[in-house]
C-alpha positions as a Markdown table, in Angstrom:
| # | Residue | x | y | z |
|---|---|---|---|---|
| 1 | Unk | -18.4 | 54.9 | -5.2 |
| 2 | Unk | -17.6 | 56.5 | -8.5 |
| 3 | Unk | -20.2 | 56.7 | -11.2 |
| 4 | Unk | -19.7 | 57.1 | -14.9 |
| 5 | Unk | -21.3 | 60.1 | -16.5 |
| 6 | Unk | -21.3 | 58.9 | -20.1 |
| 7 | Unk | -19.4 | 62.1 | -21.1 |
| 8 | Unk | -15.8 | 60.8 | -20.8 |
| 9 | Unk | -15.2 | 61.3 | -17.1 |
| 10 | Unk | -16.1 | 59.7 | -13.8 |
| 11 | Unk | -17.7 | 61.5 | -10.9 |
| 12 | Unk | -16.1 | 60.7 | -7.5 |
| 13 | Unk | -13.2 | 58.5 | -6.8 |
| 14 | Unk | -13.2 | 54.7 | -6.8 |
| 15 | Unk | -13.0 | 53.5 | -3.2 |
| 16 | Unk | -10.9 | 50.6 | -1.9 |
| 17 | Unk | -8.6 | 50.7 | -4.9 |
| 18 | Unk | -5.2 | 52.4 | -5.5 |
| 19 | Unk | -2.8 | 52.3 | -8.4 |
| 20 | Unk | 0.9 | 52.1 | -8.7 |
| 21 | Unk | 3.2 | 52.7 | -11.7 |
| 22 | Unk | 5.2 | 49.6 | -12.5 |
| 23 | Unk | 8.8 | 49.6 | -13.6 |
| 24 | Unk | 7.8 | 49.1 | -17.2 |
| 25 | Unk | 5.7 | 52.3 | -17.1 |
| 26 | Unk | 2.3 | 50.7 | -17.0 |
| 27 | Unk | -0.2 | 51.2 | -14.1 |
| 28 | Unk | -1.6 | 48.4 | -12.0 |
| 29 | Unk | -4.6 | 48.5 | -9.6 |
| 30 | Unk | -4.3 | 47.2 | -6.0 |
| 31 | Unk | -7.2 | 46.2 | -3.7 |
| 32 | Unk | -6.6 | 48.1 | -0.4 |
| 33 | Unk | -8.6 | 45.6 | 1.7 |
| 34 | Unk | -6.7 | 42.5 | 0.6 |
| 35 | Unk | -3.5 | 44.0 | -0.8 |
| 36 | Unk | -4.0 | 41.9 | -3.9 |
| 37 | Unk | -2.7 | 43.3 | -7.2 |
| 38 | Unk | -5.4 | 43.4 | -9.9 |
| 39 | Unk | -5.5 | 44.3 | -13.6 |
| 40 | Unk | -2.7 | 46.1 | -15.5 |
| 41 | Unk | -3.8 | 49.0 | -17.8 |
| 42 | Unk | -3.1 | 48.0 | -21.4 |
| 43 | Unk | -3.3 | 51.5 | -22.9 |
| 44 | Unk | -1.2 | 54.5 | -22.0 |
| 45 | Unk | -1.9 | 56.6 | -19.0 |
| 46 | Unk | -3.4 | 56.1 | -15.6 |
| 47 | Unk | -6.8 | 54.5 | -14.5 |
| 48 | Unk | -9.5 | 57.2 | -14.2 |
| 49 | Unk | -10.8 | 58.0 | -10.7 |
| 50 | Unk | -8.4 | 55.6 | -8.9 |
| 51 | Unk | -6.1 | 57.1 | -6.2 |
| 52 | Unk | -2.4 | 56.8 | -6.7 |
| 53 | Unk | -0.1 | 55.4 | -4.0 |
| 54 | Unk | 0.7 | 57.0 | -1.7 |
| 55 | Unk | -1.8 | 59.8 | -1.6 |
| 56 | Unk | -3.7 | 59.6 | 1.6 |
| 57 | Unk | -7.2 | 58.9 | 0.2 |
| 58 | Unk | -8.9 | 55.6 | 1.2 |
| 59 | Unk | -6.4 | 54.8 | 4.0 |
| 60 | Unk | -7.6 | 52.5 | 6.8 |
| 61 | Unk | -8.2 | 49.8 | 4.2 |
| 62 | Unk | -11.4 | 51.4 | 3.0 |
């Protein structure tokens, strides 16, 4: 599991989650176990420490 360092970055990757870029340019998280779409990032950019789809990390439904 990823841990916050308190210095503006996260150590490790978040497991069981991926992110996709939506048509409107925002990013949304998805739970790999259930396939359920989760929160949408309100600010610009990507979620920190979350694998992007498809990328090969956390396959086999973590």
